[in-house]
N, C-alpha and C positions, 0 to 999 in steps of 0.2 A: 418784043420790049416791057417788061410789068408798067403800069401807068403812073407805081410808084416809084424811087430807090430808095434804098435804105442805107443809112449815112449813122456807121457804131462813135458812139462820144466815150468820151471815160465816164461820163456816171450813167446810160446808159442808149436805150438805140433811139433814134428816132426819125420817124420818117417824115419825106420828105415828098410832095411830086413835085414831077418833068416840070410844073409852066415853071416852080418856086425855084428851083434847077437857075432854070430853063433864063431868069429874072435877069442872075448877076452873071452871066453870059455876057459880055462886049469886046466887039477889035476892034485889037489897039494894034498898028503899023500889019495891018493885015491875018492881023491870027487873032482865036477865035478865047480872049482870057477869062480868067477869074482875079479878084480885086484876095490880095490879103487879109483885107478885110471879110470875104465869102468865105475864102475858106477856112478864116473861124469863125465865123458862127459856124457852118459845114461839121467844124470839128469840132467844135465848145474849148478852142482854145485858146486866148489872148495872142490877139494883132505881134504887137509886141513880145512874143514869145517862138512865131511864128518868122516872124525877121532877124531876130537878136540868130535863126535855126538855120536864116542861108544866108550872110551873114559869119559864121562859123564856120559854114559846109562850105564856103562859093562856088569849091568848082566839081562839085557835082551840079550846078547849075550856070550854065553852057546859055548866050541868052535866047535859045530856042524854050527854053524848061522855065525861065526867070530873068525878068525884066521890072530896073525902078523907073514910075512913069513918068515924061518931065514935065513940067509943068502949065506946058500948052498943052496936054494930053490928058490933064488932069480935071483944067477944067471943063473943057470938050463935056470929058463925062460925068461931072460936078453938078453938068448943066438940066442932063438925063437923069439924075436927082428927086427935079424941084415933086415928081408927080407921085416919091416915092412917099411913107407915114412918115413924121414928123416924130416916131418916139423913135423911126431910127437911125442914129446920132453919130449913121458911116459917110465919112468922108467929110469930118465937122472937125478943126481945133485942132488938123491933123499939127506935125513940131517937120514929122517927113514926108515926098510924096512916099505913096505905097508900091507897092507894087502886086506885078502883072503871069499870073501863072495859066503856065500850059499846062495839057493836059496828059504832058510828061515830067514838069514843073509842080505838080499838085499830088502825080504820085513817085518821085525824088519826097518830097515832101512828107506824105505819109509813112515813105519806111525809115525816115531816119525820124519823126517818131514816133514807131513801136518803139525805136530802141530805144528811146527815153524810155518810154514804157517798160523794157527788157529791164534797164539798169536797176528805175524801182521796186519795182521786183525781185530782184535781189537785194540789193538796199532791206527789203521789209524779211 
């Protein structure tokens, strides 16, 4: 596997090294997951819009794809964020508990996201 991963965004292509991506992966409920805010960061998309897409397409996101963290789970994870850069506002002032996406959940979200992009292209 390559040392860098290429992540396509709306604006351009960004390169994230493996360690940057690994630092966004947590273990919750015995599963490796990525938080909604990290998925948003990788794909250059708003966290709020990701969560809206999940809610509108909830039948496509079973519990083994995506689940909302409990307050206790979030507080445990947030204690790990202390070592992160203070300029990264991840997890601060959240109105709702974050969603956690498994690899399959991220793949499903990406399919929905690509569908949004196609609709926007057809409109223009």
